[in-house]
C-alpha positions in Angstrom: 250.7 142.8 88.0 250.7 145.9 85.7 250.5 145.4 82.0 251.4 148.6 80.2 252.1 150.1 76.8 253.2 153.6 75.6 252.8 152.5 72.0 256.1 150.6 71.8 255.3 147.1 72.8 253.6 145.6 75.8 255.5 145.3 79.1 254.5 143.6 82.3 255.6 144.8 85.8 255.2 143.0 89.1 254.9 145.0 92.4 257.7 144.5 94.8 256.5 145.5 98.3 259.9 145.4 99.8 261.1 148.1 97.4 257.7 149.8 96.9 258.1 149.8 93.1 256.9 147.9 90.1 259.7 145.9 88.5 259.8 144.9 84.9 259.2 141.2 84.6 258.3 140.7 80.9 259.3 142.9 78.1 257.7 143.0 74.6 254.9 140.6 75.3 253.3 139.0 72.2 250.1 136.9 71.7 250.9 133.3 70.9 249.9 132.4 67.3 247.9 129.4 68.4 245.7 128.9 71.5 243.5 126.2 72.8 241.2 128.3 75.0 237.9 130.1 74.2 236.4 132.5 76.8 232.7 133.2 76.7 229.8 133.2 79.2 228.1 130.0 78.1 225.3 130.7 80.5 224.0 133.0 77.9 224.2 130.5 75.2 220.5 130.5 74.4 220.5 134.2 73.9 223.5 134.2 71.4 223.1 134.6 67.6 223.2 131.5 65.6 226.8 132.2 64.2 228.1 132.4 67.8 226.4 129.2 68.7 228.0 127.5 65.7 231.4 128.8 66.7 231.0 127.4 70.2 230.0 124.0 68.7 233.0 124.2 66.5 235.3 124.8 69.5 233.8 121.8 71.3 234.1 119.3 68.4 236.9 116.7 68.4 239.4 117.2 65.5 243.0 116.1 66.0 244.1 118.1 62.9 243.2 121.4 64.7 243.8 120.1 68.3 240.2 120.4 69.2 238.1 120.4 71.3 239.4 123.7 72.7 239.1 124.3 76.4 236.5 126.7 77.8 237.8 129.1 80.4 235.6 132.1 81.4 236.5 134.0 84.6 233.9 136.7 84.1 236.5 139.5 84.2 237.5 141.1 80.9 241.0 141.9 82.2 241.7 138.5 83.7 240.4 136.6 80.6 242.3 139.0 78.2 245.5 138.5 80.2 245.3 134.7 80.1 244.8 134.9 76.3 247.7 137.2 76.0 249.9 134.8 77.8 248.6 131.5 76.5 246.6 132.4 73.3 242.9 132.0 72.8 239.7 133.9 72.0 237.6 136.1 74.3 234.0 136.6 73.1 231.3 138.8 74.7 228.7 138.9 71.9 225.5 141.0 71.9 222.3 139.4 72.8 218.7 140.3 72.2 218.5 142.0 75.6 221.9 143.9 74.9 222.0 144.4 71.2 224.9 146.9 71.4 226.8 144.5 73.7 227.8 145.3 77.3 231.4 146.2 77.1 232.1 149.9 77.0 234.0 151.3 74.1 235.9 154.1 75.9 237.3 152.2 79.0 237.1 148.6 78.2 237.3 147.9 74.4 239.7 150.7 73.4 242.3 150.1 76.1 242.2 146.3 75.4 242.4 146.9 71.7 245.4 149.2 72.1 247.3 146.5 74.2 246.4 143.9 71.7 247.6 145.9 68.7 250.9 146.5 70.6 251.2 142.8 71.3 251.1 142.2 67.4 247.4 142.3 67.1 244.8 143.5 64.7 241.3 144.7 65.2 238.4 144.0 62.9 234.7 144.2 63.2 232.3 141.5 62.3 228.6 142.1 63.2 228.2 141.9 67.0 231.8 141.2 67.6 234.8 143.6 68.3 237.8 141.6 67.2 241.3 141.8 68.5 243.7 139.5 66.7 247.0 139.6 64.8 247.4 142.5 62.3 246.7 146.2 62.4 243.2 147.6 61.5 240.6 149.8 63.0 237.1 149.7 64.3 234.9 151.6 66.7 232.4 148.9 67.8 231.7 148.1 71.4 230.9 144.5 71.0 233.8 142.4 72.0 236.1 139.5 71.3 239.8 139.1 71.3 241.6 136.3 69.7 244.8 134.8 68.4 245.2 135.1 64.6 244.4 131.7 63.5 240.9 131.8 65.0 239.7 134.8 62.9 239.3 132.6 59.8 237.4 130.0 61.6 235.1 132.7 63.2 234.5 134.4 59.8 233.5 131.1 58.2 231.2 129.9 61.0 229.5 133.3 61.7 229.0 134.3 58.1 225.2 134.0 58.4 225.1 136.6 61.2 227.2 139.2 59.4 225.6 142.0 57.6 229.0 143.1 56.1 232.6 142.2 56.8 234.5 145.3 57.8 237.6 143.2 58.6 240.5 144.7 56.6 244.3 144.4 56.5 246.7 147.3 57.2 249.8 145.3 56.2 
């Protein structure tokens, strides 16, 4: 599968070995507005900032009005986790830790390409301390700490992680 954008929407192609070409299989892909999945390496839970820990607990709590608990799905591959969230909705987090205060994802060839795809799939980027956001409106950031999310999750994250933010750089470009 090849997911591609030239700045005019996100399109998916599947390789057809009999023809030797990639065939368009999905045109103008969009993030779903709601998702029930969160993707984070919970093996690092003890190293996460308190706001991230609160958010994980929030995702795990039962609440029928928000369809919680959410399902944890973490493959360990940014591309695979991002692709699943693009198809089904959800949030991808790779927060910084004490041992990696700048985060581990690289801005140039991991965060920026995913952010561009997310923006083209009706997404927005915003920065919250230690988190590079990709969700549902246009904005800009240059952080290399990563998360991607469907829109409805941004408000929950902002509320639960407020004690870990030094400033909120989230802004709308409506």
